N, C-alpha and C positions, 0 to 999 in steps of 0.2 A: 638272724632277724631280730630287732628288738619292737616288743609293743610299747605302747606308751599310754596312759589311760588316767586323765584330768578327772579332778571331782565332778564337773559338769562339762558337758559338752559344749556349752553356750558360751560362743566367742564374745560376747559381750564381757566375759568376766574377764576383769583383767589378768590374775593368776591362769586362768587357762589358755591365756595367748598366750603371756610374758611365759609360763615355765612349760609349755607344750607345746603349743600350736605353732609358734615361731620360730624355736629350735630346731619342731618337728622339718618343719618347711625347709631349712636352711640345711640340714642334714638330707633330705631326701634332693636337694636341686644337687648335691654333691654326689647321688646315686649312692649313698651311704643306705643299706638295709634295715630302715626303720617306718614304723608304720602306728596308727591310731591302733588301740588295742581293739582285735579281735576274738571273741569267746573260739570259733570255729579255729581259729590258727595258732589256736593255744601251744598245741605240739611242735610247731616250728621257730617257738620262740627260745631266744637262749638265756633272755633277759627280759623282765617287764618291770616298766615304772611307774608306780602307781604315785601319781601326783596329787599332794595336799587329800589322801585318798584313803581311809583308814577304818569306814564301816564295817558292819558285821560280813555282811556278804561278798565283800571284796576280800575281806580277810581270809575266808573259807577258802577265797577263789585262790589268793596266793599260797597257802598252805598247800593245795591241790596241786598248784603247778612246781614250787618247788620240792614237793615228793617226786615228782617228774623229773627232777633235773635242772628244770630255770632259773634262774637266780631273778631275787627278789630285791629291787631297788625301790626306795621310798626316797621321796623328793617334798621337802616341807617348806615352804616361805613364809610364815606365820608363827607366832610364838601362842600357839593353841594348849598351851599348858597353863597359859595365865587366868586365873579365875578370881580376882579379888572378893569377890561377893557371894564366892561360893554356890555359885548358879548352878542347880542340879544336874540339868543338860547338859552344861560345859565339864563338868565333873565326870559323867559318863562318855563323854565323845575323848579326855583326859584317857580315862583306862584303855579305852579303844587303840588311841594315838600309841601310847604306850606299848599295847601289844603287839600293834604293826611294827614296831620299831625294831623289837628285840627281834620278832622273825626276820627282818630283812636283811641281807647279805650283804648290802650296800646301802649308807646312807648319804641321801645330799643337802644342804642347807644355803637357800638365799645369800647369807651370810655367816662372817666370823663370829657373830653374838649370839646368833641361832644355831649354830654348831655348838658351841658351848652351851647353852641351854638343853640342848637334845642330848647332850652326853651325861652332861650333869642330872638330868629329869631319868634317865633309865640306868644310871650308873654303870657307863662302859668306858673301855680307854678306846675302843673303837676309834677309826679316823674317821671323819665324817667329812664327804669333799666339798668343798665351798664353790657353786658356782653361781656366780652372780646374775642380773638380767639384763639381756641385751635391750637397748635404748627402743622405744616405738618410735619410728619415722613416717608411718603409715597403719592404718588400724582399716581393718573391712569387717562392717556388721553381717549380720546374717540378711538374707533377703527379706524384705518385707513388700508389701502391698503399694502399689502407684500412690494413693491416698496419703500411706503413712510417708512417705518417702517426701513427698509436696509438704505435709505439713512439717514435717521436720526442717525441710529446706526454708519455709518460711519463717519458721521460728531463728533459724541463722540469718535470714537477711534482716530480721529485723534489729538482732542483735548489733549487725554490722551498720548498718543505717544509725541506729542511735551511737554508736561511737566514732560514726562520722561527723553525726551533729554535735558530737563532744568537740570534736577536734575544731570544727569550725568555730565553736563558742568561745574557743581559748583553750581547752584541757591540756596537759602539758603531757599525762601520762594516762594509759588505761591497765588499769592493775585488774589479774583474776587472780581466784581461789576454785579448785577442783578436788574434788575428790565425793568420796561415798559420803552421805550425811551423818553415817555412826553406825556402829556395830555395836554388837554384842560382847566382846574381847574387852575393851578398854574404855579409857576417856578419850574420844578420838573424832573427828570429824569435822563439819560445818561448826559445831562450837568453839572448834581453836580460833575461829576467829576471832572471837569475843576477846582475847586477851590480849589483841593487836588493834581492835576497836579504837584507843585513845590516839597510838602514833598513824593510824591512815587520817582519823578526824583532825588531829592536828596538821597531817601534810596538808590536807586540802584544804585548809585554813590559809596555807603559806604559797601552795601550789595547785593548781585547778586540776583534778582526779578524778577519774571513774572507777568504780569498782565492778566484776561480771562474776557472781557466781556460778560455776558449771557443776552440776549435780543430781541427786536423785531425790531431792524434797522440795517441792516449790511452798510446800507447809512452811517447813522448819526456816525455810529463808525469807517467809514473810513475818515469822513471829521473831528472828534473831538478827536480820539484817538489813531486812527492806525501810527500818525507820533512821540509817543511821543518817549523820548529816552530809555524809556522799551520795552524789547519783549513784545507784547502784543499777543492776540489772540481771535479772535468773534467766539460764538457758538449763535446760532437761540435758543429762548426759545422753550421746548418743554417739557409736563407734564412727558413725558419719559425717556427724557435725563437728564429733570434736575438735580434730586438730585443726579443721578450718578458722574455726572459733579461737582455738589458744592462739593462733600464729597473729592473728589481730591485733594480740596486747602486747605492750613492752614490758610489762615487770608480773614475774608470778609471787604470790605470796604463798609460804608453805610455813605457817606456824606448826609447831608439833606441842604438844601436852607430853611430857617424860614420864615414862613408865614402862613397866619390863616388857610390855609388847610393842610400843614404838623403837625402843633401842634394837629390835633386831629386825625392824624394819630394811627394806633395799633403798637403792638409791633413785629409784626408778622414778618418782616425783620431780625430781629435783634432773634427772638427765632427759627426762620428757620436754621439759621449758626449755633448758639450754636447746636443746635440738630444735626446738621450734622457735628459737631467735630471743629467747624472753630473757632478760636478766632475773636472778632468781635472789631473793630476801628470805630468809629460813630459820628455824631455829636449829641447831645443830644435834643429830646424833652420830653415833659412830660411821655408819654410811655413809652421811654428807661430807665426813671430816677431809677426806680426798680433794673435794671442789671448794675448799675454802678460800684458795689462792682466784677464785672463778667465780662466785659469788660473794654476800653478803649475810655469814652468818650468826645471830646471836646479836644482830644491830640494827634494829627495827627503826627508831628515829633516825641514825646517822644514814643507814643504810640505804632507807628508803629517798633519803632526799638526795644521797649522792647518784644515785639513777635518775631520778628524776630532773635533776641540774644538769649532768653531763650525761648526754647520751653518748657521746665518743667513750666516755668511760664503760659506759654497761657493754657498749657494742666490741671494744676487746674484749672485756670479760666473756662475753656470750661467745668469742671466737676461739677465745682459750679453751673453754670449755667443750665445744664441739673439736678442738682437736683431742683432747684427753677422752671425749666419750667412742672417738676413732680409733685410739689406741689400744682401749680396755673394753669396751662396752657395744662393739658394734655387731652386729647378726654374726658378721664370720668369725669374732673373737669368740663369740658365746657357744656358737657352732663347735670352734673347734677344740673347746673344753667340753662340751657334753660328748665329742667322739671319740676325744681320748680315753674319758669316762667309760663310755661301751666298749671300746676296744679292748682294755682292760678288763672289765666283769668278762666280756665273753671270752677271753683268755683262760679267767680263771675256771669259767664253766665247763671249756675243753679239756682242761688239765685236770679239772676234778672227774670229766667224763672218763679221761686215760684212766686215770688211776683205778677208778670205778672195774674199768674193765680188763685190765691187766692179770695176766697168770699171776699165782700165788709164786 
């Protein structure tokens, strides 16, 4: 049995879903012996995965499990070594991360770039397995009250009505940006949109467009985006309304501020947009390069115009992108990668136990 322990139990956290709950669900569907970590099952685990989790309590727990013969797997999906401002809290977290990585029997990263960083930071030649993110085509949030669900539904209907009114008034394309508004590790988030504001406003001057922001800070939207010359709308991110809202648009905007953190990010934002049927215009990072033929990278002015003016081109690119996702990033394909890793780790654990119990 494999135990899997994410940093947060909250299914609204993307890394919890993508790096734990979704692959776990796929493996359980196959009958593979894996479950969310339970402390009272510790003696039954051949391996435990710590997903983005390396605090003191987790380290002590992992040491105890390892001493009892359990293999420790540490999975990382963000470059938490990056701390350009020298933030003391992040520095302490980095030390904890390095300690956990050195303890682990097996390291896993979401991208080759992150795997290289992990090896370099702990000065190891050990192999780091690279397992990408399965594309999310459904997202189910935690249960909520009837009132909360009604309010979420009302906000979604308001967005859909706004988009429909724009379409009737001659809007040629609905643009969307989505993501967390910002974070402690790097320059990123909603502020990335400011770099492409001239292209979006110029586009609107030539072709009427609308822009939706789906995020977690209405205050930042009001401060940074609401005054643009393009019609804009804000929707609070919610697992139950996100994908229906996303699918109501035609083009996803994914500007990226280049730094050591963002270079290690996976392709999940591009993948999510393509899977939802949107054309993608984005800045390039290494994980986006394999999508260069099915979206527009580093081509904001021309790329936006092409996709607004030529719906058939956009549709062809989306179809080709969805085919690529099916080949490489489906739940089944990523499930295969995790299953292969767990099978190999379990075999190593069994071999080590045999060696320990063999007579001299």
